[in-house]
VMD Tcl script that draws the C-alpha trace (Angstrom):
set ca {
  {0.08 0.02 -0.02}
  {1.40 3.25 -1.12}
  {0.43 6.20 1.00}
  {2.87 8.70 -0.33}
  {3.22 7.55 -3.89}
  {6.65 7.12 -5.19}
  {9.05 8.84 -2.95}
  {12.89 9.59 -3.42}
  {13.96 10.93 -0.19}
  {17.82 10.54 0.48}
  {17.65 9.14 3.86}
  {21.04 7.63 3.72}
  {22.58 11.03 3.36}
  {21.71 11.81 6.87}
  {23.04 8.62 8.37}
  {26.12 10.15 9.93}
  {24.11 12.91 11.48}
  {21.73 10.38 12.95}
  {24.77 8.32 14.41}
  {26.09 11.52 15.95}
  {22.86 12.34 17.50}
  {22.33 8.82 18.80}
  {25.90 8.68 20.27}
  {25.28 11.91 22.10}
  {21.96 10.75 23.64}
  {23.42 7.31 24.64}
  {26.64 8.88 26.16}
  {24.65 11.54 28.04}
  {22.11 9.08 29.32}
  {24.68 6.46 30.41}
  {26.74 9.29 32.06}
  {23.70 10.30 34.04}
  {23.05 6.62 35.05}
  {26.61 6.22 36.17}
  {26.43 9.58 38.05}
  {23.31 8.54 39.99}
  {24.94 5.23 41.04}
  {23.23 2.92 38.63}
  {19.77 2.38 36.91}
  {16.61 2.71 38.79}
  {15.84 -0.86 39.71}
  {12.35 -1.98 40.62}
  {11.49 -4.39 43.44}
  {11.73 -7.27 40.84}
  {15.51 -6.78 40.53}
  {16.62 -4.99 43.75}
  {14.66 -6.63 46.21}
  {12.33 -4.90 48.71}
  {8.72 -4.22 49.49}
  {6.25 -2.17 47.37}
  {2.80 -1.35 48.59}
  {-0.17 0.52 47.22}
  {-2.34 2.00 49.98}
  {-5.84 3.46 49.32}
  {-7.19 5.99 51.84}
  {-10.72 6.88 52.35}
  {-9.91 10.63 52.06}
  {-7.22 12.84 50.46}
  {-3.83 12.13 51.73}
  {-0.56 13.89 51.20}
  {2.83 12.16 50.36}
  {4.56 14.23 53.03}
  {2.29 12.93 55.85}
  {2.82 9.33 54.74}
  {6.60 10.00 54.46}
  {6.67 11.40 57.93}
  {4.67 8.56 59.38}
  {7.34 6.10 57.98}
  {10.35 8.15 59.25}
  {11.08 5.31 61.59}
  {12.04 2.95 58.92}
  {15.50 3.11 58.00}
  {16.84 3.19 54.40}
  {15.96 4.98 51.27}
  {12.15 5.03 51.21}
  {9.88 6.03 48.11}
  {6.52 7.69 48.73}
  {4.38 9.00 45.86}
  {1.01 9.34 44.56}
  {-0.30 6.41 42.73}
  {-2.80 6.99 39.92}
  {-5.09 10.09 39.73}
  {-5.38 12.21 42.84}
  {-9.05 11.45 43.18}
  {-8.08 7.67 43.77}
  {-6.39 8.71 47.25}
  {-3.72 6.01 46.62}
  {-0.18 6.14 47.75}
  {2.77 4.06 46.40}
  {5.22 3.03 49.09}
  {8.53 1.37 48.36}
  {10.96 0.17 50.93}
  {14.39 -1.26 50.46}
  {15.05 -4.94 51.37}
  {15.85 -5.29 55.03}
  {18.35 -7.73 56.47}
  {15.83 -10.65 56.72}
  {15.93 -14.06 55.59}
  {14.52 -15.51 52.38}
  {12.29 -17.99 54.33}
  {9.17 -17.95 56.34}
  {6.88 -15.09 56.76}
  {9.63 -12.64 57.77}
  {9.43 -11.04 54.21}
  {5.98 -9.62 55.23}
  {7.33 -7.86 58.34}
  {8.04 -4.53 56.56}
  {4.72 -4.44 55.01}
  {3.10 -5.06 58.41}
  {5.19 -2.42 59.97}
  {4.05 0.14 57.36}
  {0.50 -0.60 58.37}
  {1.23 -0.21 62.01}
  {3.13 3.02 61.59}
  {0.41 4.73 59.55}
  {-2.31 3.57 61.97}
  {-0.30 5.05 64.73}
  {0.10 8.32 62.90}
  {-3.81 8.61 62.63}
  {-3.72 9.39 58.89}
  {-7.15 7.99 58.29}
  {-8.76 4.72 57.24}
  {-6.94 2.84 54.62}
  {-6.68 -0.59 52.90}
  {-3.61 -2.31 51.22}
  {-4.55 -2.56 47.71}
  {-1.45 -4.64 46.56}
  {1.72 -6.05 47.99}
  {4.87 -6.98 46.19}
  {7.79 -8.46 48.26}
  {11.02 -9.79 46.76}
  {14.00 -10.94 48.70}
  {17.58 -9.92 47.75}
  {18.46 -13.48 46.35}
  {15.43 -13.64 44.16}
  {16.00 -10.06 42.99}
  {19.66 -10.75 42.00}
  {18.54 -14.00 40.19}
  {15.77 -12.28 38.21}
  {18.36 -9.53 37.20}
  {20.68 -12.12 36.03}
  {18.05 -13.88 34.05}
  {16.84 -10.53 32.53}
  {20.33 -9.83 31.17}
  {20.76 -13.35 29.82}
  {17.39 -13.20 28.13}
  {18.23 -9.90 26.38}
  {21.64 -11.06 25.32}
  {20.36 -14.54 24.08}
  {17.70 -12.74 21.98}
  {20.34 -10.48 20.28}
  {22.60 -13.54 19.60}
  {19.75 -15.39 17.97}
  {18.92 -12.23 15.89}
  {22.54 -12.08 14.62}
  {22.68 -15.87 13.83}
  {19.35 -15.69 11.91}
  {20.08 -12.49 9.90}
  {23.67 -13.87 9.22}
  {22.05 -16.91 7.57}
  {19.54 -14.98 5.60}
  {21.67 -12.07 4.43}
  {25.26 -10.95 4.24}
  {27.32 -10.57 7.42}
  {27.17 -6.79 7.36}
  {23.35 -6.83 7.42}
  {23.65 -9.27 10.51}
  {26.07 -6.83 12.22}
  {23.94 -3.77 11.25}
  {20.75 -5.38 12.76}
  {22.61 -6.24 15.98}
  {24.14 -2.74 16.26}
  {20.52 -1.24 15.74}
  {19.07 -3.57 18.32}
  {21.85 -2.54 20.86}
  {21.07 1.10 19.88}
  {17.40 0.60 20.46}
  {17.87 -1.01 23.92}
  {20.37 1.64 25.02}
  {18.28 4.65 23.91}
  {15.08 3.22 25.44}
  {16.89 2.53 28.78}
  {18.11 6.15 28.64}
  {14.62 7.47 28.08}
  {13.21 5.20 31.02}
  {15.73 6.63 33.22}
  {15.23 10.30 32.14}
  {11.33 9.85 32.69}
  {11.92 8.17 36.04}
  {10.68 4.64 35.27}
  {12.21 1.68 37.30}
  {13.48 -1.37 35.61}
  {11.16 -4.33 36.22}
  {10.16 -7.64 34.67}
  {7.50 -5.73 32.72}
  {10.13 -3.53 31.33}
  {12.34 -6.50 30.37}
  {9.35 -8.07 28.58}
  {8.60 -4.74 26.77}
  {12.41 -4.49 25.72}
  {12.29 -7.99 24.31}
  {9.05 -7.28 22.43}
  {10.48 -4.16 21.07}
  {13.60 -5.82 19.95}
  {11.66 -8.43 17.90}
  {9.54 -5.67 16.42}
  {12.46 -3.48 15.41}
  {14.31 -6.41 13.83}
  {11.26 -7.48 11.84}
  {11.05 -4.01 10.32}
  {14.91 -4.23 9.66}
  {14.54 -7.63 8.01}
  {11.78 -6.44 5.72}
  {13.89 -3.57 4.47}
  {16.92 -5.80 4.12}
  {15.01 -8.35 2.08}
  {13.91 -5.62 -0.38}
  {17.55 -4.54 -0.60}
  {18.49 -8.19 -1.50}
  {15.86 -8.26 -4.21}
  {16.93 -4.83 -5.58}
  {20.60 -5.96 -5.55}
  {19.78 -8.57 -8.13}
  {18.00 -6.19 -10.55}
  {20.21 -3.17 -10.04}
  {23.72 -4.63 -9.92}
  {25.37 -1.61 -11.42}
  {24.01 0.75 -8.61}
  {26.07 1.05 -5.55}
  {24.82 -0.40 -2.17}
  {24.04 3.00 -0.92}
  {21.62 3.74 -3.76}
  {20.18 0.24 -3.51}
  {19.50 0.73 0.24}
  {18.08 4.27 -0.27}
  {15.75 2.93 -2.94}
  {14.62 0.10 -0.77}
  {13.87 2.29 2.11}
  {11.70 4.54 0.01}
  {9.86 1.62 -1.45}
  {8.94 0.30 2.01}
  {8.32 3.70 3.52}
  {4.54 3.42 3.42}
  {4.56 -0.10 4.95}
  {6.89 1.13 7.72}
  {4.66 4.00 8.49}
  {1.42 2.13 8.52}
  {2.84 -0.82 10.57}
  {4.58 1.49 13.06}
  {1.71 4.06 13.25}
  {-0.98 1.50 13.98}
  {1.04 -0.22 16.60}
  {1.89 3.14 18.16}
  {-1.90 4.09 18.34}
  {-2.66 0.73 19.83}
  {0.05 1.10 22.50}
  {-0.97 4.71 23.29}
  {-4.34 3.40 24.42}
  {-2.57 0.95 26.70}
  {-0.55 3.73 28.05}
  {-3.39 6.02 28.92}
  {-5.83 3.44 30.02}
  {-3.96 0.41 31.09}
  {-3.35 1.59 34.53}
  {-0.17 2.17 36.52}
  {0.92 -1.51 36.41}
  {1.16 -1.41 32.61}
  {2.31 2.20 32.17}
  {5.98 1.30 32.24}
  {5.55 -1.48 29.80}
  {3.58 0.69 27.31}
  {6.07 3.57 27.65}
  {8.96 1.24 26.72}
  {7.01 0.18 23.68}
  {6.22 3.64 22.52}
  {9.79 4.70 22.71}
  {10.83 1.34 21.18}
  {8.54 1.73 18.12}
  {9.82 5.20 17.29}
  {13.39 4.40 18.09}
  {13.21 1.00 16.35}
  {11.77 2.65 13.02}
  {14.46 5.34 13.19}
  {17.28 2.92 13.68}
  {16.14 0.59 10.80}
  {16.71 3.53 8.38}
  {19.63 5.20 9.82}
  {21.59 2.80 11.99}
  {21.14 -0.66 10.55}
  {21.31 0.65 7.01}
  {24.27 2.87 7.72}
  {26.29 -0.09 9.32}
  {25.33 -2.42 6.44}
  {26.70 0.26 3.92}
  {29.95 1.41 5.67}
  {30.96 -1.93 7.49}
  {33.46 -4.02 5.53}
  {31.94 -7.24 4.18}
  {34.25 -10.20 4.94}
  {33.73 -13.30 3.09}
  {31.48 -15.75 4.89}
  {32.82 -19.15 6.17}
  {32.98 -21.99 3.59}
  {30.53 -23.99 5.48}
  {27.97 -21.16 5.26}
  {28.52 -20.99 1.49}
  {28.03 -24.62 1.16}
  {24.72 -24.33 3.03}
  {23.64 -21.80 0.71}
  {24.68 -23.86 -2.35}
  {27.13 -21.26 -3.48}
  {30.22 -23.47 -2.95}
  {30.73 -27.25 -3.54}
  {30.54 -29.37 -0.30}
  {34.23 -30.24 -0.84}
  {35.34 -26.65 -0.26}
  {38.06 -26.30 2.31}
}
mol new
graphics top color blue
foreach p $ca { graphics top sphere $p radius 0.5 }
foreach p [lrange $ca 0 end-1] q [lrange $ca 1 end] { graphics top cylinder $p $q radius 0.2 }
display resetview
């Protein structure tokens, strides 16, 4: 479906400008993360207790924070949801308790006792999330493994389907998408959680799918336009797939927007990650993956890969 007709925009001309902008964003974001002592980790990864308390009447964050002043450690108290809901989110760091028995619920019970003692009004505990330090570290490690495994699988698949530089470009673009999204999450104050990791993996697959569609068109055009340089072929392919890219990304973006605004606080981090990922993934397909595929040297693939593709005889060394 062509929504713009036949376009001839020189996207590739701006690839180095895009790489510079992306590099600045990533370096600035990582610098801020290092300066603040690391990324903001949710209860899933850092361990601790997260509570959502609903009060019968209006309540201020300062009042709840003052009531919990007797609990040591870096506490987080903030409004949860719209102000009319009278809900407060309380997060406490993991205390020196064992991973067994009912000790993990001690901090949640202490929050209830301190707020009742401060006479802040009638309230109910809407949700409780408790993760011990061992479980948090294990989830953090598995989240990293899942992301790296996905990227390795992407590189192997694209390496079999296309030339090596395309596989390398797809992986570089994927790393770019993950890093930029993590920077944006940190800038907007979102904590890393299992929901965020799930969104990152979903975004990675979505971005690579868009990249593969364009690379497949590049391969087709290379067969019919052998005299044109790779830069011209890539630029032509991007223009040919521009309508498809905008329709696919646009409809997905609109769907995720609904999830962001109406999915509630629990899904807001997931939806925000997907929104950023859709925009960044579309951008990286055109400017990052294509740029790497054009400018990266293309080494000869190993003989066993040529044999598998039927290019070289099986007796090749």
